[in-house]
C-alpha positions in Angstrom: -21.2 -52.5 17.8 -18.2 -52.7 15.4 -14.6 -52.1 16.4 -11.7 -51.6 13.9 -8.2 -52.6 15.3 -4.8 -51.6 14.0 -1.9 -54.0 14.8 1.6 -53.2 16.1 5.1 -54.4 15.4 5.7 -58.1 14.9 2.7 -58.6 12.6 4.5 -57.6 9.4 5.6 -60.1 6.8 7.7 -59.6 3.6 5.7 -58.5 0.6 2.4 -58.1 2.6 1.6 -54.8 0.8 2.1 -56.3 -2.7 -1.6 -57.1 -3.5 -2.7 -53.7 -2.3 -0.7 -51.9 -5.0 -3.2 -53.2 -7.6 -5.8 -50.8 -6.3 -6.1 -47.6 -8.1 -4.1 -44.8 -6.6 -2.5 -47.0 -3.9 1.1 -46.8 -5.1 0.9 -43.0 -5.5 -0.6 -42.7 -2.0 2.2 -44.7 -0.5 4.8 -42.6 -2.3 3.3 -39.5 -0.9 3.3 -40.9 2.6 6.9 -42.1 2.0 7.9 -38.4 1.8 6.4 -37.8 5.2 7.9 -40.9 6.8 11.4 -40.5 5.3 11.4 -44.2 4.1 10.4 -45.9 0.9 7.1 -47.5 1.9 6.5 -49.1 -1.5 9.8 -51.0 -1.5 9.5 -51.9 2.2 6.1 -53.4 1.7 6.8 -55.3 -1.4 10.5 -56.1 -1.8 12.3 -55.8 1.6 13.2 -59.0 3.5 12.2 -59.9 7.1 15.3 -58.5 8.6 14.9 -55.1 7.0 11.2 -54.7 8.0 12.1 -55.7 11.5 14.1 -52.5 11.9 11.8 -50.4 14.0 12.7 -47.2 12.2 11.2 -48.7 9.0 8.5 -51.0 10.6 6.6 -48.3 12.4 5.7 -46.0 9.5 5.1 -49.1 7.3 2.5 -50.6 9.7 0.7 -47.3 10.1 0.6 -46.7 6.3 -0.7 -50.3 5.6 -3.6 -49.8 8.1 -4.6 -46.5 6.6 -4.3 -47.7 3.0 -6.7 -50.5 3.7 -9.0 -48.3 5.8 -9.5 -45.9 2.8 -11.4 -48.8 1.1 -13.9 -49.1 3.9 -17.1 -47.2 4.9 -15.5 -45.7 8.1 -18.6 -43.5 8.7 -20.3 -46.7 10.0 -17.4 -47.7 12.3 -18.3 -47.2 16.1 -14.9 -47.7 17.7 -11.2 -47.8 16.8 -8.1 -48.9 18.7 -4.5 -49.7 18.0 -1.8 -51.8 19.6 1.4 -49.8 20.3 2.3 -47.9 17.1 -1.1 -49.0 15.8 -2.5 -46.2 18.0 -1.3 -43.7 15.5 -3.4 -45.3 12.8 -6.3 -45.4 15.2 -5.9 -41.6 15.8 -6.3 -41.0 12.1 -9.3 -43.3 11.7 -10.9 -41.5 14.6 -10.4 -38.1 13.0 -8.0 -36.8 15.7 -5.1 -36.4 13.3 -4.6 -36.4 9.6 -3.1 -39.4 7.7 0.0 -37.3 6.9 0.5 -36.3 10.5 0.4 -39.8 11.9 2.7 -41.1 9.1 5.2 -38.3 10.1 4.9 -39.1 13.8 5.4 -42.8 13.0 8.6 -41.9 11.2 9.9 -39.8 14.1 8.8 -42.4 16.7 10.5 -45.3 14.8 13.8 -43.4 14.3 14.0 -42.1 17.8 13.2 -45.5 19.3 15.8 -47.1 17.2 18.3 -44.5 18.4 17.3 -45.2 22.0 17.9 -48.9 21.5 21.5 -48.2 20.5 22.2 -46.4 23.8 22.2 -49.6 26.0 21.9 -53.3 25.2 18.3 -54.3 26.1 15.7 -56.7 24.8 12.3 -58.3 25.3 10.9 -61.7 26.1 7.3 -63.1 26.0 6.2 -64.8 29.2 3.5 -67.2 28.4 1.2 -68.7 31.0 1.7 -68.6 34.8 -0.2 -66.7 37.4 -0.4 -63.0 36.4 0.6 -61.6 39.8 3.4 -64.1 40.1 4.7 -63.2 36.6 4.7 -59.5 37.4 6.4 -60.1 40.8 9.1 -62.2 39.0 9.7 -59.4 36.5 10.1 -56.9 39.3 12.5 -59.2 41.2 14.8 -59.2 38.1 14.5 -55.4 37.5 12.4 -56.0 34.3 9.4 -54.1 33.1 6.0 -55.5 31.9 6.2 -53.7 28.5 3.1 -55.4 27.0 0.2 -57.0 28.9 -1.7 -58.5 26.1 -4.1 -60.7 28.0 -4.7 -64.4 27.1 -1.9 -65.3 29.5 0.8 -63.2 27.7 3.1 -60.6 29.2 6.1 -59.2 27.5 9.1 -58.5 29.7 11.6 -55.9 28.8 14.9 -54.7 30.2 18.6 -55.5 30.4 19.8 -58.6 28.5 21.4 -60.2 31.6 18.1 -59.8 33.5 16.2 -61.4 30.7 18.7 -64.3 30.8 18.0 -64.8 34.5 14.3 -64.7 34.0 14.6 -67.4 31.3 16.7 -69.5 33.7 14.3 -69.1 36.6 10.8 -68.7 34.9 7.7 -68.2 37.1 5.7 -71.3 37.9 3.9 -72.8 34.9 5.2 -70.1 32.6 7.4 -70.2 29.5 9.9 -67.5 28.6 10.5 -66.9 24.9 13.1 -64.3 23.8 11.9 -61.9 21.1 13.9 -60.7 18.1 13.7 -57.0 18.8 16.2 -54.2 19.0 15.5 -53.1 22.6 13.2 -52.6 25.5 10.2 -50.8 24.0 7.6 -49.3 26.2 10.0 -48.9 29.2 12.0 -46.0 30.7 14.9 -47.1 28.3 12.9 -45.2 25.6 13.0 -41.9 27.5 15.0 -40.1 24.9 12.5 -41.2 22.2 9.6 -40.0 24.3 11.2 -36.6 24.7 11.9 -36.3 20.9 8.3 -37.3 20.0 6.9 -34.9 22.6 8.8 -32.0 21.0 7.4 -32.8 17.6 3.8 -33.5 18.9 3.8 -30.1 20.6 3.2 -28.4 17.3 0.1 -30.5 16.4 -3.4 -29.2 16.5 -5.7 -32.3 17.1 -9.4 -32.6 16.7 -11.9 -34.4 19.0 -12.5 -38.0 18.1 -15.4 -38.6 15.7 -15.9 -42.1 17.2 -15.0 -44.1 20.3 -11.2 -44.2 20.6 -9.4 -46.5 23.1 -6.1 -45.8 24.7 -3.4 -48.5 25.3 -2.4 -46.8 28.6 -5.4 -48.0 30.5 -8.1 -49.2 28.0 -10.1 -46.0 28.5 -12.3 -44.3 26.0 -10.6 -40.9 25.3 -12.9 -38.0 24.3 -10.4 -35.2 23.9 -7.9 -35.0 21.0 -5.2 -33.2 22.9 -5.3 -35.8 25.7 -5.0 -38.7 23.2 -1.9 -37.0 21.6 -0.4 -36.8 25.1 -1.1 -40.5 25.6 0.5 -41.3 22.3 3.7 -39.7 23.5 3.5 -41.2 27.0 3.0 -44.7 25.5 6.6 -44.7 24.2 7.8 -45.5 27.8 4.6 -46.9 29.3 3.3 -50.5 29.2 0.8 -51.4 26.5 -2.3 -52.5 28.3 -4.0 -54.4 25.5 -5.7 -56.6 28.1 -7.6 -53.6 29.4 -8.5 -52.6 25.9 -10.1 -56.0 25.4 -11.9 -55.6 28.7 -13.4 -52.4 27.4 -14.4 -54.0 24.2 -16.3 -56.6 26.2 -17.8 -54.0 28.5 -19.1 -52.0 25.6 -20.8 -55.0 24.0 -18.7 -55.1 20.8 -20.1 -57.8 18.5 -17.8 -57.4 15.5 -14.0 -56.9 15.2 -12.2 -56.0 12.0 -8.4 -56.1 12.1 -6.5 -54.1 9.5 -3.5 -55.4 7.7 -1.2 -57.0 8.5 -4.0 -58.8 10.4 -4.1 -61.9 12.7 -2.3 -61.1 15.9 -5.0 -59.0 17.6 -7.7 -61.3 16.3 -5.9 -64.3 17.9 -5.7 -62.5 21.3 -9.4 -61.6 21.1 -10.4 -65.2 20.4 -8.5 -66.4 23.5 -9.2 -63.6 25.9 -12.9 -62.9 25.2 -14.2 -66.5 25.5 -15.9 -65.9 28.8 -17.9 -62.9 27.5 -18.5 -64.2 24.0 -16.1 -63.8 21.1 -17.2 -61.2 18.6 -17.5 -62.0 14.9 -14.0 -61.4 13.5 -12.7 -60.5 10.0 -9.0 -60.2 9.3 -8.3 -57.9 6.4 -5.0 -58.9 4.7 -5.6 -58.5 1.0 -8.1 -56.6 -1.2 -9.9 -60.0 -1.6 -11.0 -59.6 2.1 -12.7 -56.2 1.5 -16.2 -57.6 0.7 -16.2 -59.6 4.0 -14.9 -56.5 5.9 -17.6 -54.2 4.4 -20.3 -56.8 5.2 -19.1 -57.0 8.8 -19.3 -53.3 9.2 -22.8 -53.1 7.7 -24.1 -55.8 10.0 -22.5 -54.8 13.3 -22.3 -51.0 13.2 -24.3 -49.1 15.9 -24.3 -49.5 19.7 -26.2 -52.4 21.3 -29.8 -51.4 22.0 -29.6 -52.6 25.6 -26.4 -50.6 26.5 -26.1 -46.9 27.3 -23.5 -44.8 25.5 -20.2 -45.2 27.3 -18.7 -42.4 29.4 -14.9 -41.9 29.4 -13.1 -43.8 32.2 -9.6 -44.0 33.5 -7.8 -46.9 35.2 -5.3 -46.1 38.0 -2.4 -48.6 38.2 0.1 -49.6 40.9 3.4 -47.7 40.8 5.4 -50.4 42.6 5.6 -54.0 43.9 4.1 -54.6 47.3 0.7 -54.9 49.0 -2.1 -52.4 48.5 -4.1 -50.6 51.2 -6.9 -48.3 50.1 -7.4 -45.0 51.8 -9.6 -45.3 54.9 -13.3 -44.5 54.2 -12.9 -44.2 50.4 -15.8 -46.2 48.9 -17.1 -46.8 45.4 -19.2 -43.9 44.2 -17.1 -41.3 46.0 -16.2 -38.2 44.0 -12.4 -37.9 43.5 -10.3 -34.9 42.7 -7.1 -34.9 40.7 -4.1 -35.8 42.9 -6.3 -37.3 45.7 -4.6 -40.2 47.5 -6.4 -43.5 46.8 -4.2 -45.6 49.0 -0.7 -46.8 49.3 1.5 -49.7 48.3 3.7 -51.1 51.1 7.1 -51.8 49.6 10.5 -52.9 51.0 11.7 -49.3 50.7 8.6 -47.9 52.4 5.0 -46.8 51.4 4.3 -45.4 48.0 1.2 -43.4 47.5 -1.3 -44.1 44.8 -3.1 -41.0 43.5 -5.9 -40.2 41.2 -4.7 -38.8 37.8 -8.1 -37.3 37.0 -11.3 -36.2 38.7 -14.5 -38.1 38.7 -16.4 -40.8 40.5 -14.6 -43.8 41.9 -16.4 -46.3 39.8 -14.8 -49.5 40.9 -12.0 -50.8 43.1 -9.9 -53.3 41.1 -7.5 -54.1 44.0 -8.5 -54.5 47.7 -6.9 -54.4 51.1 -3.6 -56.4 51.3 -3.8 -57.5 47.6 -0.4 -58.1 46.1 0.4 -55.7 43.3 3.1 -55.0 40.8 3.8 -52.0 38.4 0.9 -51.7 36.0 -1.6 -53.7 38.0 -5.0 -52.0 37.9 -6.0 -50.4 41.3 -9.2 -48.5 40.6 -11.4 -47.2 37.8 -12.4 -43.5 37.7 -15.4 -42.3 35.7 -17.5 -44.3 33.2 -20.6 -46.2 34.2 -20.8 -47.6 37.7 
């Protein structure tokens, strides 16, 4: 099985699109998309310096455009699965046939501008927390009033929130963990981006999506999403919700993916996969950064496309996550295999302020408990899986 991945912010480098402009029609394609994005994608991808392409209003449409430009050179009809990290989900939506290229470029422009405006409302930032016990890291973030904006797996959690809280976290890091401040404009994927989510929702309301033509993963919970409208809703929700790339990689392993192709600017997601998927077997990986990598990418697709013969076709699944810090208690008598209804109480998290209910956000079978009685949890910690294969 072959998966194509689209990276998010932080992967871009000055001039990374320059070699792609030698391809016939590439420059005119980028100029057409520039009109949709409201920025000059050709100049940004070839002449702009690192500081300019770090501006989220420019970076987001640039990254989506670069992924789509490279993907147009590939036999996508043979691709089994697509996924994207953060803004990379917009490119994945186009590759899955949910939205057109012009639509996702437009959305990337809106998303980038609105998130940049949200960053200007209050001084916030982000920091990578490397290593440490995952539960202890999440508890430390909660203690300082920070949010786990990205949970990337491979021992990497990105904290986001107020600058003074990030300073306190750096001064008192979790045991065996290192805190590294990131050069970003604000606290992405947290409630600080609420105004951006609202603005993107208003634009997305006018979109008519299609059903995915291939497996499409969501950053919200690593689930396979089978309805176009639901994926658009998740794209909007993702602006203020944590990126659960760790769960996406878990799904890749569950599905038996044997080949990974990362679109340009490639390298970040490939590195995470190499570290996180060691236990289950690292897939063959190709990073596509210049047209010279296209033969290797096409060869990977040809050799790895198609589901593994010994695995059934996956059913969509959802992961329910903890809403607060505390200890989890499942609802009495609720066992794996039970049929759940939307809104049904799965259990509660005992917090200092009192119990907080955990409810099912969809109907379907309770496939797997991911947290058990008295387990310590923090916001975003998986509690249960609904749907999919038991």
